[in-house]
C-alpha positions in Angstrom: -12.2 -19.9 4.7 -13.5 -20.6 1.2 -14.7 -18.1 -1.4 -18.2 -18.8 -0.7 -17.6 -18.2 3.1 -16.3 -14.9 2.4 -19.2 -14.1 -0.2 -21.7 -15.2 2.6 -20.1 -12.6 5.0 -20.2 -10.0 2.4 -23.9 -10.6 1.7 -24.5 -10.4 5.5 -22.5 -7.1 6.0 -24.5 -5.6 2.8 -27.9 -6.7 4.1 -27.0 -5.2 7.5 -25.8 -1.9 5.9 -29.0 -1.7 3.8 -31.1 -2.4 6.7 -29.5 0.4 8.8 -29.7 2.9 6.0 -33.2 2.1 5.6 -33.9 2.6 9.2 -32.4 6.0 9.1 -34.3 6.9 6.0 -37.6 5.9 7.6 -36.6 8.3 10.9 -35.5 11.1 8.6 -38.7 11.0 6.6 -40.7 10.7 9.9 -39.2 13.9 11.3 -39.6 15.7 8.0 -43.3 14.6 8.0 -43.8 15.9 11.6 -42.1 19.2 11.0 -44.5 20.0 7.8 -47.3 18.9 9.9 -46.5 21.4 12.7 -45.9 24.2 10.1 -49.3 23.5 8.7 -50.9 23.4 12.0 -49.3 26.8 12.9 -50.3 28.3 9.5 -54.0 27.2 10.0 -53.8 28.8 13.6 -52.6 32.0 12.1 -55.0 31.9 9.3 -58.0 31.3 11.9 -56.7 34.1 14.0 -56.6 36.3 10.9 -60.4 36.1 10.2 -61.5 36.0 14.0 -60.5 39.7 14.4 
């Protein structure tokens, strides 16, 4: 194994790690946006109920 082979393997491992981290970040961001949207919808329902009475 030459230096370039080990460097290529390191590069592949780093790209794989960055890809996995970005996938997890997108999943966490999606979950966060979903939870904010649910809270906003609940608040809007509560606000509408407040003025219907």
